[in-house]
C-alpha angles and dihedrals in degrees: 000000000000092000091053092054090047092050092048091051091049091052092052092047092047091050092051090048093053092050092049090048091050095050092044089059094054097040113125118245116193090260093049092048092051091050090049093052092047091050092053091047092052092049091051091053091050092049095048091052089062092059129068112218117196116250124226090255091053092049092050091048092051092047091049092050091050091051094055093090116136117242117240092240090059098048095078091070091057091047092055090047090057097036107031092165091072114106116252099210089189103136096103121124121236115237095222102041099031088222134112114271103219093181092057094089135163094255092044090055092044090054092047090049091050096046107031105024101037097024092220125162117260100209101071132070094218092063093051089048089054089054092050088048088058089057090046090054096240100105130029120350116249113237114226094211095059100035113121111265095020091110099036105039127068091231123039105241095205098105095046091046093051090050092048093052092046090054091061114096122231095265092051091050090050090051090051092051093047094048093049092051093046091053096047093038107030092167093065102118097206092054102044094097107040118165108194116223135212097036116160087223123006091210096045116115120183106248091217091064115075111223101198104042111119118231114247121234120258115279133193113271095024091139090063089061090064098064 
């Protein structure tokens, strides 16, 4: 019995000794600690060289490029530049000023209806076709009370706008859809080179639409300007 206790004590002592010996071998001296830190520092440098971190200039450039998105109320000018045969329908009188609002055009109202009334995406042809289908009377009915211009113009332009869109033939409507998508989504490869058809004159540009005026960048409260 005594031998067993003695052997057990020796085993415990031997185990403790081996652990102490192991940890003493890996204990950090000042020199070892310095070498360890230098090794980690060198590895960090090697790793960071394999990665490309964006600079402040690159970040600003990317942010600036992302911000150059045309506002919906400016797109109508580009549409008329590309499709000058489209009717303007801009002879309506503003309720507040008592004067004609030349910028309140058919296409401007169509875009406002699509974006702000129906809340439809602007990047896909199918959504613009749904909007044209509203004007053609084969999709959702257009409400007079919420139609663009109904609260700012003396006469609600909804009936005349519906008639104007219905007078366009199928090719002209397709051109309109393609142009709208190409303006809102200029990176769309299939729409980069669009040649509109059915123009009355391929060189005709509506004199009421300036061709060289740059589009301003988006600003807070732009939606309020569309009422």
